[in-house]
C-alpha positions in Angstrom: 70.9 60.6 130.7 73.6 61.9 133.1 72.0 61.7 136.5 74.5 61.5 139.4 77.5 61.9 137.1 78.2 65.4 138.4 79.4 63.8 141.6 81.9 61.5 140.0 85.5 62.2 139.0 87.1 61.1 135.8 88.6 58.0 137.3 85.3 56.8 138.6 83.6 57.4 135.3 86.4 55.4 133.5 86.0 52.5 135.9 82.3 52.5 135.5 82.5 52.6 131.7 84.8 49.6 131.7 82.5 47.6 134.0 79.4 48.5 132.1 80.8 47.5 128.8 81.3 44.0 130.1 77.8 43.7 131.4 75.5 45.4 128.9 75.0 42.3 126.8 73.3 40.6 129.8 70.7 43.4 130.2 67.4 43.7 128.5 67.5 46.8 126.2 65.9 50.0 127.3 67.5 49.7 130.8 71.2 49.9 129.9 71.7 53.6 130.5 69.7 53.6 133.7 71.8 50.8 135.1 75.0 52.6 134.1 73.8 55.6 136.1 72.9 53.5 139.1 76.2 51.6 138.9 78.2 54.8 138.8 76.3 56.1 141.8 77.0 52.8 143.6 80.8 53.1 142.9 80.7 56.7 144.2 78.8 55.6 147.3 81.0 52.7 148.0 84.2 54.7 147.8 82.7 57.3 150.1 81.7 54.6 152.5 85.3 53.2 152.5 86.6 56.7 153.4 84.3 56.8 156.4 84.3 53.1 157.4 85.0 53.9 161.0 81.5 55.5 161.3 78.5 53.3 162.0 76.2 52.9 159.0 72.7 54.2 159.7 71.3 54.0 156.2 71.1 51.2 153.7 72.8 51.7 150.3 71.4 50.1 147.3 71.3 50.0 143.5 67.9 51.0 142.2 66.5 48.9 139.4 63.5 50.1 137.3 62.7 46.4 136.7 63.6 43.5 138.9 65.9 40.6 138.5 68.3 42.1 135.9 71.7 40.4 136.3 75.0 42.2 136.2 77.3 39.2 136.8 80.7 40.8 136.1 79.9 43.9 138.1 79.1 41.8 141.2 82.7 40.5 141.3 84.3 43.8 140.3 82.7 45.9 143.1 84.1 44.4 146.3 81.5 44.4 149.0 78.7 45.8 146.8 75.8 43.6 146.0 73.8 44.6 142.9 70.9 42.9 141.1 68.3 44.6 143.3 70.1 44.0 146.6 70.4 46.4 149.5 73.7 46.4 151.3 73.6 47.5 154.9 76.2 47.9 157.5 73.9 46.5 160.1 71.9 49.5 160.9 68.1 49.3 161.4 67.2 52.6 159.6 64.0 52.6 157.7 65.1 54.9 154.8 67.8 54.5 152.2 70.0 57.2 150.9 67.3 58.4 148.5 64.9 58.9 151.4 62.4 56.2 150.3 61.1 54.3 153.3 61.5 50.5 153.3 59.0 47.9 154.4 58.1 44.3 154.0 58.0 42.5 150.7 55.1 43.4 148.4 52.8 40.5 147.8 49.6 39.7 145.9 47.4 36.8 145.0 48.6 35.4 141.7 45.7 35.9 139.3 44.6 33.1 137.0 45.8 33.7 133.4 44.1 32.5 130.2 44.9 32.7 126.5 41.3 33.1 125.6 40.1 36.5 124.5 43.6 38.0 124.1 43.1 39.2 120.5 39.6 40.6 121.3 40.9 42.5 124.4 43.9 44.0 122.6 41.7 45.0 119.6 39.4 46.8 122.0 42.4 48.5 123.7 43.7 49.5 120.3 40.4 51.1 119.4 40.3 53.0 122.7 43.8 54.2 122.1 42.9 55.4 118.6 39.9 57.3 120.0 41.8 59.1 122.8 42.7 62.8 122.4 46.4 62.6 121.7 47.9 65.9 120.6 51.4 66.1 119.1 54.4 67.3 121.0 55.7 70.5 119.4 59.3 71.8 119.4 60.0 73.5 122.7 57.4 71.4 124.6 58.0 68.5 127.0 56.3 65.2 127.7 55.5 65.1 131.4 54.8 61.8 133.1 54.0 61.4 136.8 53.8 58.0 138.3 53.8 56.1 141.5 56.0 53.0 142.0 57.4 50.6 144.5 59.5 47.5 144.3 60.6 44.4 146.2 64.3 43.5 146.6 66.7 41.2 148.4 68.2 42.9 151.4 71.5 41.7 152.8 72.6 42.9 156.3 74.9 41.5 159.0 71.9 39.7 160.4 71.3 37.8 157.1 69.3 38.1 153.9 65.6 38.8 153.6 63.1 40.4 151.3 62.1 44.1 151.7 60.5 46.8 149.6 60.9 50.4 148.8 57.6 51.9 149.5 55.3 53.7 147.1 56.8 57.0 146.0 56.2 59.6 143.3 58.3 59.8 140.1 58.2 62.8 137.8 60.0 63.0 134.5 60.2 65.6 131.7 61.5 65.0 128.2 61.7 67.3 125.2 60.3 66.1 121.9 63.8 65.5 120.5 65.0 63.8 123.6 68.0 66.1 124.2 66.5 67.9 127.3 64.9 66.5 130.3 64.6 66.4 134.1 64.0 63.7 136.7 62.6 63.9 140.2 62.6 60.5 141.9 63.7 59.9 145.5 64.5 56.3 144.7 67.0 57.4 142.0 68.5 60.6 143.4 68.7 62.1 146.8 68.0 65.7 145.8 64.4 66.9 146.2 65.1 69.1 143.2 65.9 66.2 141.0 68.6 65.9 138.3 69.1 66.8 134.7 68.6 64.3 131.9 69.7 66.8 129.3 72.3 66.0 126.6 75.2 66.1 125.7 76.7 64.2 128.6 79.9 65.1 130.4 82.0 63.6 127.6 80.1 65.8 125.1 78.2 62.8 123.6 74.7 63.1 122.3 73.4 59.5 121.8 71.0 59.0 119.0 67.5 58.1 120.0 66.6 54.4 119.3 63.9 51.9 120.1 65.3 51.2 123.5 65.8 54.9 124.4 63.3 56.7 122.2 62.4 60.3 121.9 58.9 61.5 120.8 60.4 62.5 117.5 61.9 59.1 117.0 58.7 57.3 117.8 56.8 59.6 115.3 59.0 58.2 112.5 58.3 54.5 113.3 56.0 52.4 111.1 52.4 52.0 112.2 52.0 48.7 110.4 51.8 46.2 113.3 53.6 43.4 111.4 56.4 45.7 110.3 56.6 47.3 113.8 56.9 43.9 115.5 59.5 42.8 113.0 61.6 45.8 113.8 61.3 45.2 117.6 62.4 41.6 117.1 65.3 42.7 115.0 66.6 45.4 117.3 66.3 43.3 120.4 67.8 40.2 119.0 70.0 38.4 121.6 68.6 40.4 124.5 66.6 39.2 127.4 65.6 35.6 128.2 63.8 35.0 125.0 62.9 36.9 121.8 59.2 36.9 122.5 59.6 38.0 126.1 61.9 40.8 125.2 59.6 42.0 122.5 56.7 42.1 125.0 58.9 44.0 127.5 60.0 46.5 124.9 56.4 47.4 124.1 55.7 47.6 127.8 58.5 50.1 128.3 56.9 52.3 125.6 53.6 52.2 127.4 55.0 53.0 130.8 57.2 56.1 130.4 57.0 57.5 126.9 54.4 59.3 124.8 53.8 57.3 121.6 52.3 59.4 118.9 48.6 59.0 118.1 49.0 56.7 115.1 51.7 54.6 116.7 49.8 54.0 120.0 47.2 51.6 118.7 49.8 49.9 116.5 51.7 48.9 119.6 48.7 46.9 121.0 48.1 45.3 117.6 51.7 44.2 117.5 51.6 42.8 121.0 48.6 40.7 120.0 50.9 38.9 117.6 53.5 37.8 120.3 53.2 34.2 121.3 52.4 33.5 124.9 50.4 36.6 125.7 47.6 36.0 128.1 44.8 37.8 130.0 44.7 38.2 133.8 41.2 39.1 134.7 42.1 40.9 137.9 45.3 42.9 138.5 46.0 45.9 140.7 48.4 48.8 139.9 50.6 50.7 142.3 47.7 53.2 143.1 45.4 50.3 144.1 43.3 50.5 140.9 41.9 47.2 139.8 41.8 46.3 136.1 42.3 43.6 133.6 45.9 42.8 132.5 47.6 41.8 129.3 50.5 39.7 130.5 53.3 37.3 129.5 55.3 34.9 131.7 59.0 34.7 131.4 59.5 31.0 131.7 63.2 31.4 132.6 62.7 33.7 135.6 59.2 32.8 136.5 58.2 36.4 136.4 55.0 37.6 134.8 54.9 41.2 133.4 51.4 42.6 133.5 50.0 45.7 131.7 47.0 46.9 133.5 44.0 48.5 131.9 40.8 50.1 133.1 37.9 47.6 132.7 35.4 50.2 131.3 37.5 52.6 129.4 40.4 50.3 128.4 42.8 53.1 129.3 46.3 52.0 130.4 46.7 52.4 134.2 50.1 50.9 134.9 52.2 47.8 135.1 53.6 45.3 137.5 55.9 42.3 137.6 54.7 39.4 139.7 56.7 36.3 140.6 54.6 33.3 139.5 57.1 30.4 139.3 59.3 29.1 142.1 63.0 30.0 142.2 66.0 28.2 143.6 69.2 29.0 145.6 69.3 32.6 147.0 66.4 33.6 144.8 64.2 31.1 146.6 63.4 34.0 149.0 61.3 35.4 146.1 58.2 33.3 146.5 55.2 33.1 144.1 53.0 36.1 144.8 55.9 38.5 145.3 55.3 41.8 143.5 58.8 42.7 142.2 57.8 46.0 140.6 54.6 48.0 140.4 53.8 51.3 138.8 50.8 53.5 138.2 50.7 56.3 135.7 48.9 59.2 137.4 49.4 62.0 134.8 50.7 62.1 131.3 50.6 65.5 129.6 52.4 68.0 127.3 53.8 71.1 129.0 55.6 74.1 127.8 58.5 74.1 130.1 60.9 71.8 132.0 59.8 71.2 135.6 56.4 72.6 134.7 53.4 70.5 135.7 50.0 70.5 133.9 48.4 72.5 136.7 50.9 75.3 136.1 50.5 75.4 132.3 46.9 76.5 132.2 
């Protein structure tokens, strides 16, 4: 993906590539490229801010994270005055919108739902059956997977007045991807400041066309994966080895990424749920709410290192996937102590997932 790179010169790109290379090993897979884009945008914004330092800041600048609490330790030291890891940097202004135009508000919170290990295999079997019965047409060459979702997140906000928790309020995200993954488009005010969005098409500015993989899959790539749950899970463990806080948590997060913003082929979709049932530590949360306010039952797993619980939320009656959220369950220490149990770090709701015939075309326009 090459969002925002059109606004960077060669020196900025080289600097970002060097910084990113030192930090990718600390990032959960599936989010590397996104963080590279956001880091590059932050470098650009920081340099622009330095050129206009004499002007009062009226908008907060921040690094957008698709998932919370992902550490970039080397980058924090390298970018003087820039706080990453989900932190907003403000010059002291009290504006309510960031540079992307997303309004900010208080931290998102919820009641931490009770979790149980009872009934996990039965629930995931039922979800897998529902996934197998769902109408799920193939994506043909020339077509695009369209996903519209609503999302919000909580972050640590640092200003001249101190540090506090805040949120980027609920907003709409639209993404289009071709079957082979080489063409795409993104409209998300939390990621780019243009209402028209930005291209995700390849090759990038260096002429590179990265190969699709488990952490950055295309529909065509997913169509070639094994549908045997044991073999699929083994592949996930193998390709995510050494990533995340634990092998089991990273396997769970990887499957969650595929549920949220991809289009698994019909035969693969139920296999993902059957594979998830084999991951130790998976639990059921009987009441969870997605970003659109829809209540459902969640399949979840607690990351014991961070105290965060990732929840996949399903409709109680139809077992259809609604969305996901990450809730702080355990207590943190030091600066992270601001993030108390019950904080919703990230929440998302899938509103529309469809196949369309053109980039930037919506389902209502394709009929």
